[in-house]
Each structure stands twice: as C-alpha cells, then as structure tokens.
C-alpha positions as CSV (number, residue, x, y, z in Angstrom):
1,M,3.2,-2.7,-13.3
2,N,6.3,-3.2,-11.5
3,N,7.8,0.0,-11.4
4,T,4.0,1.4,-9.9
5,N,4.5,-1.4,-7.1
6,K,8.1,-0.2,-6.3
7,I,6.8,3.2,-6.3
8,L,3.5,2.6,-4.7
9,G,5.4,-0.1,-1.9
10,A,8.0,2.8,-0.7
11,A,5.5,5.6,-0.6
12,L,2.7,3.5,1.6
13,M,6.0,2.7,3.6
14,L,7.1,6.1,4.1
15,G,3.8,7.3,4.4
16,S,2.7,4.9,7.7
17,V,6.3,6.1,9.0
18,G,5.6,9.4,8.9
19,L,2.2,9.5,10.1
20,A,3.4,7.7,13.1
21,T,5.9,10.3,14.0
22,I,3.3,13.3,13.6
23,E,1.2,11.1,16.0
24,R,3.8,11.2,18.5
25,I,4.9,14.2,17.7
26,S,1.1,15.7,18.3
27,V,0.8,14.2,21.5
28,R,4.4,15.6,23.0
29,L,3.7,18.7,22.0
30,S,-0.3,18.9,23.6
31,A,1.4,17.5,26.8
32,A,4.1,20.3,26.5
33,I,1.4,22.9,25.8
34,V,-0.8,21.9,29.1
35,E,2.4,22.0,31.3
36,A,3.5,25.4,30.0
37,G,0.1,26.7,31.2
38,Y,0.5,25.2,34.5
39,A,4.0,26.9,34.7
40,S,2.9,29.9,33.7
41,G,0.2,30.5,36.4
42,G,2.6,30.3,38.9
43,N,1.7,26.6,40.2
44,P,4.0,23.9,40.6
45,K,4.6,21.8,37.4
46,E,1.2,19.6,37.0
47,I,2.5,15.6,35.9
48,V,0.7,15.2,32.7
49,S,-0.1,11.6,32.1
50,L,0.8,11.3,28.4
51,N,-1.4,8.5,26.5
52,D,1.5,7.5,24.4
53,N,-0.1,4.3,23.2
54,G,1.8,3.6,20.3
55,S,0.1,4.3,16.7
56,G,-3.0,2.1,15.9
57,W,-3.4,-0.5,13.6
58,L,-3.7,1.9,10.3
59,V,0.0,2.7,10.3
60,Y,1.1,-1.1,10.4
61,F,-1.3,-2.0,7.6
62,L,-0.3,0.6,5.5
63,F,3.5,-0.7,6.1
64,F,2.2,-4.1,5.5
65,I,0.7,-3.4,2.5
66,G,3.6,-0.9,1.2
67,F,5.7,-4.0,2.0
68,V,3.7,-6.8,-0.3
69,L,3.7,-4.0,-3.0
70,L,7.1,-3.5,-3.0
71,V,8.1,-6.8,-3.0
72,S,5.6,-7.7,-5.7
73,G,7.3,-4.9,-7.4
74,F,10.5,-7.0,-7.8
75,P,9.6,-9.9,-10.5
76,G,11.0,-13.1,-9.4
77,S,13.0,-15.3,-12.2
78,Y,11.3,-15.9,-15.1
79,R,12.8,-16.8,-18.7
80,R,13.0,-14.3,-21.2
81,R,11.4,-14.4,-24.5
82,E,13.7,-14.9,-27.2
83,K,13.1,-13.1,-30.5
C-alpha cells in the first residue's frame, strides 16, 4: 500500500501542475488568436484583457491530496518484527 500511495501522490501532484499549465496556455493562446484576427484585418492591435485569474480550487485540491498521499506512502518509525 505504501508504494501505491507514493505513486498516486506523485501522479496527482504532477497532474495538477499539468492541468494548471494547460489552463494558462489555453488562455494565452486564445488571446493571441483574437489579437491576430484583429491584426489581419488591418485594424490596429486590439488589447484583449486576459481573464487569467489563476487556477481554480481543483488544482490546489488535487495537489493537496497528492501531497497527503505521498507523505502517507513513506512509513514512519516502526519496529520491524524479528522472526
């Protein structure tokens, strides 16, 4: 179970970072597409306000759950049973 928690924790943490990155890229890419549309029409560059409010609560929640799983995957101090 410890290895499963480590793997799930790392996957959730990396997934949340990837999700936040994809979200930021899509916001900036869509703004660039709109600006390129204005420029191709011969109009001066229209300033597009980016609604880049940061990532939502889902990214932070996934990162937190991943961190908890990763920490729980490492056992604390326990006594090994001698046979």
